[in-house]
Structures are given as structure tokens and as C-alpha cells.
Backbone as JSON Lines, residues from 0, in Angstrom:
{"i":0,"aa":"M","n":[1.33,-1.12,-0.4],"ca":[0.03,0.46,0.17],"c":[0.86,1.52,0.04]}
{"i":1,"aa":"K","n":[0.52,1.86,-0.69],"ca":[1.07,3.2,-1.27],"c":[0.98,4.94,0.52]}
{"i":2,"aa":"R","n":[2.19,4.98,0.77],"ca":[1.78,5.62,1.92],"c":[1.25,6.83,1.35]}
{"i":3,"aa":"P","n":[0.34,7.86,1.57],"ca":[0.0,8.73,1.28],"c":[1.69,10.4,1.93]}
{"i":4,"aa":"K","n":[1.8,11.5,0.34],"ca":[2.21,12.36,0.16],"c":[1.87,13.52,1.67]}
{"i":5,"aa":"Q","n":[3.13,13.98,2.04],"ca":[2.54,14.37,3.18],"c":[2.79,15.91,3.24]}
{"i":6,"aa":"K","n":[2.96,16.64,3.76],"ca":[3.42,18.19,3.81],"c":[3.5,18.85,5.33]}
{"i":7,"aa":"S","n":[5.06,18.81,6.0],"ca":[4.9,18.95,7.1],"c":[5.96,20.29,7.28]}
{"i":8,"aa":"A","n":[5.5,21.06,8.9],"ca":[5.97,22.09,9.15],"c":[6.36,22.18,10.42]}
{"i":9,"aa":"S","n":[7.44,22.65,10.8],"ca":[7.56,22.55,12.15],"c":[8.7,24.02,12.65]}
{"i":10,"aa":"A","n":[8.05,24.24,13.96],"ca":[8.53,25.97,14.54],"c":[9.06,25.36,15.67]}
{"i":11,"aa":"A","n":[10.34,25.26,15.89],"ca":[10.77,25.05,17.41],"c":[10.85,27.06,18.12]}
{"i":12,"aa":"N","n":[10.35,26.38,19.62],"ca":[10.35,27.69,20.27],"c":[10.72,27.64,21.71]}
{"i":13,"aa":"G","n":[11.85,28.33,21.96],"ca":[12.33,27.75,23.36],"c":[13.03,26.34,23.44]}
{"i":14,"aa":"R","n":[11.97,25.62,24.43],"ca":[11.89,24.83,24.84],"c":[10.97,23.55,23.87]}
{"i":15,"aa":"A","n":[9.82,23.82,23.11],"ca":[9.38,23.1,22.88],"c":[9.09,23.57,20.97]}
{"i":16,"aa":"T","n":[8.62,21.98,20.47],"ca":[8.93,21.77,19.3],"c":[7.33,21.18,18.72]}
{"i":17,"aa":"L","n":[6.76,22.55,17.92],"ca":[5.5,22.07,17.4],"c":[5.9,21.18,16.05]}
{"i":18,"aa":"T","n":[5.02,20.22,15.0],"ca":[5.11,19.4,14.25],"c":[4.07,18.9,13.48]}
{"i":19,"aa":"L","n":[3.39,19.77,12.49],"ca":[2.0,19.61,11.87],"c":[2.01,18.55,10.67]}
{"i":20,"aa":"V","n":[1.72,17.77,10.48],"ca":[1.87,16.52,9.61],"c":[0.17,16.79,8.51]}
{"i":21,"aa":"R","n":[-0.3,17.41,6.99],"ca":[-1.16,17.34,6.57],"c":[-0.66,16.27,5.13]}
{"i":22,"aa":"T","n":[-1.11,15.49,5.2],"ca":[-1.49,14.38,4.3],"c":[-2.02,14.86,2.85]}
{"i":23,"aa":"T","n":[-3.21,13.76,2.04],"ca":[-3.2,14.0,1.15],"c":[-4.72,14.05,1.11]}
{"i":24,"aa":"T","n":[-4.92,12.79,2.51],"ca":[-6.06,13.25,2.31],"c":[-6.82,13.68,2.96]}
{"i":25,"aa":"N","n":[-5.85,14.95,2.86],"ca":[-6.63,15.93,4.29],"c":[-6.6,15.77,6.04]}
{"i":26,"aa":"T","n":[-5.83,15.05,6.04],"ca":[-5.6,14.19,7.59],"c":[-4.72,15.31,8.52]}
{"i":27,"aa":"H","n":[-5.45,16.0,9.49],"ca":[-4.16,16.5,9.7],"c":[-4.13,15.49,11.69]}
{"i":28,"aa":"R","n":[-2.85,16.03,11.81],"ca":[-2.24,15.53,12.8],"c":[-0.77,15.85,13.96]}
{"i":29,"aa":"C","n":[-1.13,16.82,14.71],"ca":[-0.27,17.49,15.99],"c":[0.24,16.92,17.04]}
{"i":30,"aa":"T","n":[1.4,17.3,16.42],"ca":[2.74,17.01,17.89],"c":[2.95,17.67,18.35]}
{"i":31,"aa":"L","n":[3.22,18.23,19.16],"ca":[3.57,19.31,21.0],"c":[4.3,17.99,21.14]}
{"i":32,"aa":"Q","n":[6.24,18.95,21.47],"ca":[6.4,17.98,22.16],"c":[7.69,19.44,22.92]}
{"i":33,"aa":"P","n":[8.02,19.37,24.45],"ca":[7.46,18.3,25.02],"c":[6.13,19.03,25.63]}
{"i":34,"aa":"P","n":[5.61,17.96,26.44],"ca":[4.2,18.34,26.98],"c":[3.92,19.55,27.21]}
{"i":35,"aa":"D","n":[5.18,20.77,27.78],"ca":[4.89,22.27,28.72],"c":[5.36,22.57,27.54]}
{"i":36,"aa":"F","n":[4.28,22.55,26.57],"ca":[4.34,23.21,24.79],"c":[4.39,24.76,25.17]}
{"i":37,"aa":"T","n":[5.49,25.61,24.98],"ca":[5.99,26.91,24.93],"c":[4.37,27.38,24.03]}
{"i":38,"aa":"P","n":[4.12,28.18,25.29],"ca":[2.85,29.32,25.18],"c":[2.67,30.54,23.56]}
{"i":39,"aa":"I","n":[1.79,30.74,23.91],"ca":[1.44,31.92,22.38],"c":[1.23,33.39,23.55]}
{"i":40,"aa":"H","n":[2.18,34.35,23.24],"ca":[1.65,35.41,23.67],"c":[1.75,36.21,22.73]}
{"i":41,"aa":"T","n":[-0.16,36.52,23.12],"ca":[-0.45,38.59,23.23],"c":[-0.11,39.84,23.74]}
{"i":42,"aa":"A","n":[-0.73,40.58,22.9],"ca":[-1.19,41.09,23.9],"c":[-1.68,42.73,23.46]}
{"i":43,"aa":"T","n":[-2.26,43.42,24.58],"ca":[-2.99,45.01,23.36],"c":[-2.41,46.03,24.6]}
{"i":44,"aa":"V","n":[-2.26,46.84,24.17],"ca":[-0.97,47.83,24.17],"c":[-2.45,49.61,24.4]}
{"i":45,"aa":"L","n":[-2.24,49.35,25.83],"ca":[-3.78,51.36,25.66],"c":[-3.06,52.07,24.77]}
{"i":46,"aa":"G","n":[-4.79,52.69,23.97],"ca":[-4.54,53.18,22.96],"c":[-4.7,52.49,22.1]}
{"i":47,"aa":"E","n":[-4.29,51.32,21.62],"ca":[-3.99,50.78,20.13],"c":[-5.42,49.95,20.3]}
{"i":48,"aa":"P","n":[-5.72,49.31,19.33],"ca":[-7.31,48.98,18.73],"c":[-7.74,47.44,19.03]}
{"i":49,"aa":"K","n":[-6.57,46.77,18.09],"ca":[-6.0,45.42,18.42],"c":[-5.63,44.57,19.6]}
{"i":50,"aa":"P","n":[-4.94,43.71,19.36],"ca":[-3.85,43.03,20.51],"c":[-3.23,42.38,19.05]}
{"i":51,"aa":"F","n":[-2.24,41.61,19.26],"ca":[-1.29,41.54,18.5],"c":[-0.3,40.39,18.73]}
{"i":52,"aa":"V","n":[0.94,39.85,18.16],"ca":[1.34,38.66,18.59],"c":[3.09,38.76,19.18]}
{"i":53,"aa":"I","n":[3.39,38.76,20.64],"ca":[4.39,39.1,21.23],"c":[5.6,38.31,20.54]}
{"i":54,"aa":"Y","n":[4.55,37.1,21.01],"ca":[5.94,36.22,21.0],"c":[5.42,34.68,20.46]}
{"i":55,"aa":"G","n":[6.19,34.06,19.63],"ca":[5.82,32.65,18.83],"c":[4.62,32.21,17.63]}
{"i":56,"aa":"V","n":[5.28,33.34,17.0],"ca":[4.71,33.4,15.65],"c":[5.09,32.52,14.54]}
{"i":57,"aa":"E","n":[6.29,31.78,14.69],"ca":[6.9,31.53,14.18],"c":[6.27,29.8,14.33]}
{"i":58,"aa":"I","n":[5.68,29.58,15.81],"ca":[4.51,28.31,15.51],"c":[3.28,28.42,14.97]}
{"i":59,"aa":"L","n":[3.12,30.13,14.96],"ca":[1.78,30.27,14.35],"c":[1.83,30.45,12.38]}
{"i":60,"aa":"D","n":[2.74,30.68,12.76],"ca":[3.47,30.26,11.1],"c":[3.51,28.67,10.65]}
{"i":61,"aa":"A","n":[4.18,27.84,11.59],"ca":[3.72,26.27,11.38],"c":[2.72,26.31,11.42]}
{"i":62,"aa":"L","n":[1.67,25.97,11.96],"ca":[0.35,25.98,12.27],"c":[-0.23,26.12,10.32]}
{"i":63,"aa":"E","n":[-0.16,27.28,10.07],"ca":[-0.72,28.02,8.84],"c":[-0.29,27.36,7.69]}
{"i":64,"aa":"A","n":[1.1,27.21,7.76],"ca":[2.4,26.03,6.92],"c":[1.15,25.04,6.25]}
{"i":65,"aa":"A","n":[1.04,24.47,7.77],"ca":[-0.05,22.69,7.46],"c":[-0.86,23.05,7.31]}
{"i":66,"aa":"G","n":[-2.0,23.96,6.73],"ca":[-2.86,24.14,6.61],"c":[-4.16,24.26,8.09]}
{"i":67,"aa":"Q","n":[-3.85,24.18,8.9],"ca":[-4.59,25.0,10.0],"c":[-5.24,25.69,10.49]}
{"i":68,"aa":"R","n":[-6.12,25.93,10.13],"ca":[-6.88,27.47,10.8],"c":[-6.43,27.48,12.81]}
{"i":69,"aa":"I","n":[-6.59,28.64,13.03],"ca":[-6.07,29.48,14.14],"c":[-7.0,30.11,15.07]}
{"i":70,"aa":"L","n":[-7.72,31.13,13.48],"ca":[-8.87,31.48,14.21],"c":[-10.37,31.36,13.98]}
{"i":71,"aa":"D","n":[-11.08,31.05,14.38],"ca":[-12.75,30.6,13.99],"c":[-12.9,32.45,13.47]}
{"i":72,"aa":"E","n":[-14.18,32.44,12.59],"ca":[-14.39,33.51,11.57],"c":[-14.23,35.09,13.08]}
{"i":73,"aa":"K","n":[-14.48,34.6,14.15],"ca":[-15.71,35.45,15.23],"c":[-13.99,36.09,15.63]}
{"i":74,"aa":"G","n":[-12.65,35.23,14.99],"ca":[-11.53,35.82,15.74],"c":[-11.13,34.67,16.69]}
{"i":75,"aa":"N","n":[-11.15,33.53,17.25],"ca":[-11.06,33.9,18.45],"c":[-10.19,31.87,18.3]}
{"i":76,"aa":"W","n":[-9.64,32.2,18.56],"ca":[-8.53,30.8,18.88],"c":[-9.35,29.75,19.24]}
{"i":77,"aa":"I","n":[-8.89,28.69,17.41],"ca":[-9.33,27.88,17.77],"c":[-7.36,26.3,18.11]}
{"i":78,"aa":"G","n":[-8.8,24.89,18.03],"ca":[-8.11,23.51,17.7],"c":[-7.01,23.64,18.22]}
{"i":79,"aa":"V","n":[-5.96,23.29,19.06],"ca":[-4.9,22.82,19.57],"c":[-5.07,24.72,20.36]}
{"i":80,"aa":"L","n":[-5.03,26.0,19.9],"ca":[-4.64,27.28,20.68],"c":[-5.8,26.93,21.03]}
{"i":81,"aa":"A","n":[-6.57,26.69,21.09],"ca":[-8.06,26.97,22.26],"c":[-7.91,26.53,23.29]}
{"i":82,"aa":"E","n":[-7.26,25.22,23.4],"ca":[-6.64,24.89,25.23],"c":[-5.86,25.64,25.67]}
{"i":83,"aa":"A","n":[-6.78,25.0,27.43],"ca":[-6.09,26.37,28.11],"c":[-4.6,26.84,28.53]}
{"i":84,"aa":"G","n":[-4.09,27.68,28.74],"ca":[-3.0,27.31,28.63],"c":[-1.94,27.59,27.55]}
{"i":85,"aa":"R","n":[-2.83,27.25,26.37],"ca":[-2.02,27.81,24.85],"c":[-1.44,28.91,24.92]}
{"i":86,"aa":"V","n":[-2.94,29.93,24.84],"ca":[-2.13,30.91,24.52],"c":[-2.3,31.99,25.82]}
{"i":87,"aa":"I","n":[-1.56,33.44,25.57],"ca":[-1.17,33.92,27.17],"c":[-1.66,35.42,26.89]}
{"i":88,"aa":"H","n":[-2.93,35.9,27.47],"ca":[-2.91,37.44,26.28],"c":[-2.3,38.71,28.14]}
{"i":89,"aa":"H","n":[-1.86,39.43,27.47],"ca":[-1.64,40.56,28.4],"c":[-1.77,41.72,28.13]}
{"i":90,"aa":"E","n":[-3.22,41.99,29.47],"ca":[-3.83,43.3,29.09],"c":[-3.1,44.82,29.23]}
{"i":91,"aa":"C","n":[-4.03,45.31,28.56],"ca":[-3.57,46.79,29.26],"c":[-1.88,47.34,29.19]}
{"i":92,"aa":"K","n":[-1.48,47.12,28.99],"ca":[0.16,47.11,29.43],"c":[0.79,48.24,27.9]}
{"i":93,"aa":"S","n":[1.86,49.19,28.17],"ca":[2.45,50.64,27.43],"c":[2.82,49.4,26.42]}
{"i":94,"aa":"H","n":[3.67,50.28,25.54],"ca":[4.55,49.59,25.0],"c":[5.99,49.53,25.3]}
{"i":95,"aa":"Q","n":[6.57,49.83,26.62],"ca":[7.11,49.65,27.19],"c":[7.26,48.57,28.33]}
{"i":96,"aa":"E","n":[5.94,48.27,28.39],"ca":[5.6,46.99,29.7],"c":[5.45,45.87,28.0]}
{"i":97,"aa":"V","n":[5.47,45.67,27.48],"ca":[5.74,45.27,25.97],"c":[7.17,44.65,25.9]}
{"i":98,"aa":"F","n":[8.24,46.08,25.64],"ca":[8.6,45.99,25.28],"c":[9.62,44.68,26.34]}
{"i":99,"aa":"E","n":[9.34,45.12,27.48],"ca":[9.94,43.91,28.65],"c":[9.43,42.68,29.04]}
{"i":100,"aa":"I","n":[8.19,42.04,28.62],"ca":[7.7,40.9,28.59],"c":[8.65,40.07,28.12]}
{"i":101,"aa":"V","n":[8.66,40.76,26.07],"ca":[9.07,40.14,25.16],"c":[11.06,39.95,25.19]}
{"i":102,"aa":"K","n":[11.13,40.49,26.52],"ca":[12.84,40.49,27.14],"c":[12.79,39.28,27.68]}
{"i":103,"aa":"T","n":[11.99,39.7,28.89],"ca":[12.33,38.0,30.1],"c":[12.03,37.19,28.77]}
{"i":104,"aa":"L","n":[10.64,36.71,27.85],"ca":[9.96,35.72,27.55],"c":[11.2,35.43,26.73]}
{"i":105,"aa":"R","n":[12.4,35.79,26.07],"ca":[12.85,35.45,25.14],"c":[14.28,34.7,25.78]}
{"i":106,"aa":"Q","n":[14.9,36.01,27.61],"ca":[15.29,34.49,27.76],"c":[14.9,33.69,28.83]}
{"i":107,"aa":"N","n":[13.85,33.45,28.48],"ca":[13.56,32.14,29.52],"c":[12.47,31.29,28.03]}
{"i":108,"aa":"G","n":[12.77,31.02,27.31],"ca":[12.09,30.46,26.44],"c":[11.16,30.11,26.12]}
{"i":109,"aa":"G","n":[9.88,31.48,26.17],"ca":[8.47,31.59,25.71],"c":[7.67,31.57,27.43]}
{"i":110,"aa":"H","n":[8.56,31.29,28.65],"ca":[8.18,31.57,30.48],"c":[8.54,32.43,30.44]}
{"i":111,"aa":"P","n":[7.34,32.79,31.62],"ca":[6.95,34.36,32.53],"c":[7.77,34.49,33.25]}
């Protein structure tokens, strides 16, 4: 029996690696290694209209490259990102506070 062709994408983020595989039969498999997945971090800045991703863009890129949807029609996280602790939001921060958060995240491999 012939194995289906696979498209895969992965992203390493500190201590976690996300690997996504999309087969030609449109079945998706998502593997998070190790179990303590490094979360995506978003922030809202006072006076700015929308939140933005401040850490973990490469994981989101890997998900999209593997054909995974990451947001629903209303802008809510879906799939693996909808699980508790996968996305951490920092609300009502100044630009300087966001800078300090990103600096700390980079030093600690994505963990505050």
C-alpha cells in the first residue's frame, strides 16, 4: 500500500517543538513536544485598537503552513490553541511594558 504524500511544517520555540503533518487525504496530525508546550503570547497596548502577537509567531506560521486554521470567524483561537494555557494574553500594557515582557520571554524560552 502506498503512503500518502505529506506536507509538514515545524517550529522550535525555546524548549518546545510543534510539528504538524498534513496528508493528501486532508487528515491532520498535530504533535507537541515536549508536553510543556511553550505558549503563544499576545498583548494589547493602551490606545491601540487590536491585540497583537508578541511571542510565538513561528508556531502560528507552522500551523498555517500545515493548513491548520488558528482563528474562527469571530477571531477566537481554535484547535490546539483553544486549549487552556496555549495562548497567554497580556492586557492593557504600555509599549515599554510589552518590550520588557518580550525581553523576559526571550531570556526564559517563552516562559514568564
